Biotite code that builds the C-alpha atoms (Angstrom):
import biotite.structure as struc

atoms = struc.array([
    struc.Atom([-8.901, 10.428, 17.572], chain_id="A", res_id=1, res_name="MET", atom_name="CA", element="C"),
    struc.Atom([-5.653, 10.380, 16.379], chain_id="A", res_id=2, res_name="ALA", atom_name="CA", element="C"),
    struc.Atom([-3.702, 13.906, 15.457], chain_id="A", res_id=3, res_name="THR", atom_name="CA", element="C"),
    struc.Atom([-2.925, 13.776, 11.935], chain_id="A", res_id=4, res_name="VAL", atom_name="CA", element="C"),
    struc.Atom([-0.156, 16.680, 10.972], chain_id="A", res_id=5, res_name="ARG", atom_name="CA", element="C"),
    struc.Atom([-0.396, 17.538, 7.341], chain_id="A", res_id=6, res_name="ILE", atom_name="CA", element="C"),
    struc.Atom([2.677, 18.714, 5.075], chain_id="A", res_id=7, res_name="PRO", atom_name="CA", element="C"),
    struc.Atom([2.563, 21.840, 3.888], chain_id="A", res_id=8, res_name="THR", atom_name="CA", element="C"),
    struc.Atom([2.303, 20.305, 0.178], chain_id="A", res_id=9, res_name="GLN", atom_name="CA", element="C"),
    struc.Atom([-0.964, 18.913, 0.967], chain_id="A", res_id=10, res_name="LEU", atom_name="CA", element="C"),
    struc.Atom([-3.061, 21.352, 3.339], chain_id="A", res_id=11, res_name="ARG", atom_name="CA", element="C"),
    struc.Atom([-5.191, 22.345, 0.292], chain_id="A", res_id=12, res_name="GLU", atom_name="CA", element="C"),
    struc.Atom([-6.861, 18.974, 1.108], chain_id="A", res_id=13, res_name="LEU", atom_name="CA", element="C"),
    struc.Atom([-6.912, 19.837, 4.324], chain_id="A", res_id=14, res_name="SER", atom_name="CA", element="C"),
    struc.Atom([-9.075, 23.035, 3.969], chain_id="A", res_id=15, res_name="GLY", atom_name="CA", element="C"),
    struc.Atom([-5.660, 24.590, 5.141], chain_id="A", res_id=16, res_name="GLY", atom_name="CA", element="C"),
    struc.Atom([-5.237, 22.853, 8.389], chain_id="A", res_id=17, res_name="ALA", atom_name="CA", element="C"),
    struc.Atom([-1.725, 21.848, 9.370], chain_id="A", res_id=18, res_name="GLY", atom_name="CA", element="C"),
    struc.Atom([-3.274, 19.211, 12.005], chain_id="A", res_id=19, res_name="GLU", atom_name="CA", element="C"),
    struc.Atom([-6.941, 16.905, 12.123], chain_id="A", res_id=20, res_name="VAL", atom_name="CA", element="C"),
    struc.Atom([-8.315, 14.877, 13.987], chain_id="A", res_id=21, res_name="THR", atom_name="CA", element="C"),
    struc.Atom([-9.343, 10.870, 12.690], chain_id="A", res_id=22, res_name="ILE", atom_name="CA", element="C"),
    struc.Atom([-10.735, 8.060, 14.236], chain_id="A", res_id=23, res_name="ASP", atom_name="CA", element="C"),
    struc.Atom([-8.888, 4.848, 13.230], chain_id="A", res_id=24, res_name="GLY", atom_name="CA", element="C"),
    struc.Atom([-6.662, 2.016, 15.412], chain_id="A", res_id=25, res_name="GLY", atom_name="CA", element="C"),
    struc.Atom([-4.421, 1.631, 13.124], chain_id="A", res_id=26, res_name="THR", atom_name="CA", element="C"),
    struc.Atom([-2.370, 3.685, 10.708], chain_id="A", res_id=27, res_name="VAL", atom_name="CA", element="C"),
    struc.Atom([-4.128, 1.943, 7.570], chain_id="A", res_id=28, res_name="GLN", atom_name="CA", element="C"),
    struc.Atom([-7.580, 2.427, 9.077], chain_id="A", res_id=29, res_name="ALA", atom_name="CA", element="C"),
    struc.Atom([-6.756, 6.708, 10.340], chain_id="A", res_id=30, res_name="VAL", atom_name="CA", element="C"),
    struc.Atom([-5.227, 7.276, 6.753], chain_id="A", res_id=31, res_name="LEU", atom_name="CA", element="C"),
    struc.Atom([-8.161, 5.749, 4.686], chain_id="A", res_id=32, res_name="GLU", atom_name="CA", element="C"),
    struc.Atom([-10.491, 7.632, 7.239], chain_id="A", res_id=33, res_name="ALA", atom_name="CA", element="C"),
    struc.Atom([-8.718, 10.609, 6.334], chain_id="A", res_id=34, res_name="LEU", atom_name="CA", element="C"),
    struc.Atom([-9.473, 10.347, 2.690], chain_id="A", res_id=35, res_name="GLU", atom_name="CA", element="C"),
    struc.Atom([-13.141, 10.049, 3.896], chain_id="A", res_id=36, res_name="VAL", atom_name="CA", element="C"),
    struc.Atom([-12.647, 13.100, 5.880], chain_id="A", res_id=37, res_name="ALA", atom_name="CA", element="C"),
    struc.Atom([-10.912, 14.998, 3.235], chain_id="A", res_id=38, res_name="HIS", atom_name="CA", element="C"),
    struc.Atom([-11.220, 13.794, -0.177], chain_id="A", res_id=39, res_name="PRO", atom_name="CA", element="C"),
    struc.Atom([-7.942, 13.701, -2.373], chain_id="A", res_id=40, res_name="GLY", atom_name="CA", element="C"),
    struc.Atom([-5.198, 12.176, 0.051], chain_id="A", res_id=41, res_name="PHE", atom_name="CA", element="C"),
    struc.Atom([-5.885, 8.579, -1.115], chain_id="A", res_id=42, res_name="GLY", atom_name="CA", element="C"),
    struc.Atom([-4.729, 9.277, -4.558], chain_id="A", res_id=43, res_name="GLU", atom_name="CA", element="C"),
    struc.Atom([-1.685, 11.340, -3.305], chain_id="A", res_id=44, res_name="ARG", atom_name="CA", element="C"),
    struc.Atom([-1.027, 8.847, -0.634], chain_id="A", res_id=45, res_name="LEU", atom_name="CA", element="C"),
    struc.Atom([-1.769, 5.501, -1.930], chain_id="A", res_id=46, res_name="PHE", atom_name="CA", element="C"),
    struc.Atom([-0.758, 3.627, -4.995], chain_id="A", res_id=47, res_name="ASP", atom_name="CA", element="C"),
    struc.Atom([-2.976, 1.688, -7.552], chain_id="A", res_id=48, res_name="GLY", atom_name="CA", element="C"),
    struc.Atom([-2.617, -1.389, -5.104], chain_id="A", res_id=49, res_name="ASP", atom_name="CA", element="C"),
    struc.Atom([-3.441, 0.470, -2.128], chain_id="A", res_id=50, res_name="GLY", atom_name="CA", element="C"),
    struc.Atom([0.099, 0.381, -1.225], chain_id="A", res_id=51, res_name="LYS", atom_name="CA", element="C"),
    struc.Atom([1.992, 3.377, 0.279], chain_id="A", res_id=52, res_name="LEU", atom_name="CA", element="C"),
    struc.Atom([3.711, 5.295, -2.193], chain_id="A", res_id=53, res_name="ARG", atom_name="CA", element="C"),
    struc.Atom([7.406, 4.910, -1.919], chain_id="A", res_id=54, res_name="ARG", atom_name="CA", element="C"),
    struc.Atom([7.967, 8.576, -1.540], chain_id="A", res_id=55, res_name="PHE", atom_name="CA", element="C"),
    struc.Atom([5.489, 9.086, 1.641], chain_id="A", res_id=56, res_name="VAL", atom_name="CA", element="C"),
    struc.Atom([7.024, 8.637, 4.601], chain_id="A", res_id=57, res_name="ASN", atom_name="CA", element="C"),
    struc.Atom([4.521, 8.350, 7.765], chain_id="A", res_id=58, res_name="VAL", atom_name="CA", element="C"),
    struc.Atom([5.476, 8.881, 11.326], chain_id="A", res_id=59, res_name="PHE", atom_name="CA", element="C"),
    struc.Atom([3.594, 7.526, 14.746], chain_id="A", res_id=60, res_name="VAL", atom_name="CA", element="C"),
    struc.Atom([4.913, 9.798, 17.625], chain_id="A", res_id=61, res_name="ASP", atom_name="CA", element="C"),
    struc.Atom([8.543, 10.662, 15.762], chain_id="A", res_id=62, res_name="ASP", atom_name="CA", element="C"),
    struc.Atom([8.680, 7.063, 14.567], chain_id="A", res_id=63, res_name="GLU", atom_name="CA", element="C"),
    struc.Atom([8.914, 5.592, 10.990], chain_id="A", res_id=64, res_name="ASP", atom_name="CA", element="C"),
    struc.Atom([6.198, 3.176, 10.531], chain_id="A", res_id=65, res_name="ILE", atom_name="CA", element="C"),
    struc.Atom([8.642, 1.057, 8.223], chain_id="A", res_id=66, res_name="ARG", atom_name="CA", element="C"),
    struc.Atom([10.723, 0.446, 11.627], chain_id="A", res_id=67, res_name="PHE", atom_name="CA", element="C"),
    struc.Atom([6.975, -0.109, 13.507], chain_id="A", res_id=68, res_name="LEU", atom_name="CA", element="C"),
    struc.Atom([4.240, -2.314, 12.440], chain_id="A", res_id=69, res_name="GLY", atom_name="CA", element="C"),
    struc.Atom([4.005, -0.260, 8.566], chain_id="A", res_id=70, res_name="GLY", atom_name="CA", element="C"),
    struc.Atom([0.448, 0.746, 8.127], chain_id="A", res_id=71, res_name="VAL", atom_name="CA", element="C"),
    struc.Atom([-0.686, -2.166, 11.067], chain_id="A", res_id=72, res_name="ASP", atom_name="CA", element="C"),
    struc.Atom([0.764, 0.361, 13.435], chain_id="A", res_id=73, res_name="THR", atom_name="CA", element="C"),
    struc.Atom([-1.952, 0.984, 16.469], chain_id="A", res_id=74, res_name="GLU", atom_name="CA", element="C"),
    struc.Atom([-2.742, 4.654, 17.102], chain_id="A", res_id=75, res_name="VAL", atom_name="CA", element="C"),
    struc.Atom([-4.698, 5.824, 20.139], chain_id="A", res_id=76, res_name="THR", atom_name="CA", element="C"),
    struc.Atom([-6.410, 8.860, 20.936], chain_id="A", res_id=77, res_name="GLU", atom_name="CA", element="C"),
    struc.Atom([-3.116, 10.459, 21.844], chain_id="A", res_id=78, res_name="ARG", atom_name="CA", element="C"),
    struc.Atom([-1.094, 9.343, 18.700], chain_id="A", res_id=79, res_name="THR", atom_name="CA", element="C"),
    struc.Atom([0.037, 11.637, 16.350], chain_id="A", res_id=80, res_name="VAL", atom_name="CA", element="C"),
    struc.Atom([0.502, 10.424, 12.824], chain_id="A", res_id=81, res_name="VAL", atom_name="CA", element="C"),
    struc.Atom([2.401, 12.582, 10.493], chain_id="A", res_id=82, res_name="SER", atom_name="CA", element="C"),
    struc.Atom([2.948, 12.660, 6.966], chain_id="A", res_id=83, res_name="ILE", atom_name="CA", element="C"),
    struc.Atom([6.141, 13.290, 5.707], chain_id="A", res_id=84, res_name="VAL", atom_name="CA", element="C"),
    struc.Atom([6.537, 13.733, 1.944], chain_id="A", res_id=85, res_name="PRO", atom_name="CA", element="C"),
    struc.Atom([10.380, 12.359, 1.166], chain_id="A", res_id=86, res_name="ALA", atom_name="CA", element="C"),
    struc.Atom([13.050, 15.058, -0.264], chain_id="A", res_id=87, res_name="VAL", atom_name="CA", element="C"),
    struc.Atom([15.328, 14.687, -2.973], chain_id="A", res_id=88, res_name="ALA", atom_name="CA", element="C"),
    struc.Atom([17.544, 16.889, -4.449], chain_id="A", res_id=89, res_name="GLY", atom_name="CA", element="C"),
    struc.Atom([21.185, 17.153, -5.323], chain_id="A", res_id=90, res_name="GLY", atom_name="CA", element="C"),
])
């Protein structure tokens, strides 16, 4: 089971939990299982085509998945998956 770190903005979907443990062999599988366990994450993380929204950053053990294997990045029971919404401002 991977540990998924939930940002403050999405914790209402996880019952207030800052971390949850989720089964899955890839980031995609973990995020899909997160939606099953805590409905509402899917629409916040994925667009209508099932692609990760561009303003959602996902890290595996502090490495941005864009520089790894994307949503196909493998995870293990010791992996920490962090969901980090992009921050914009001026």
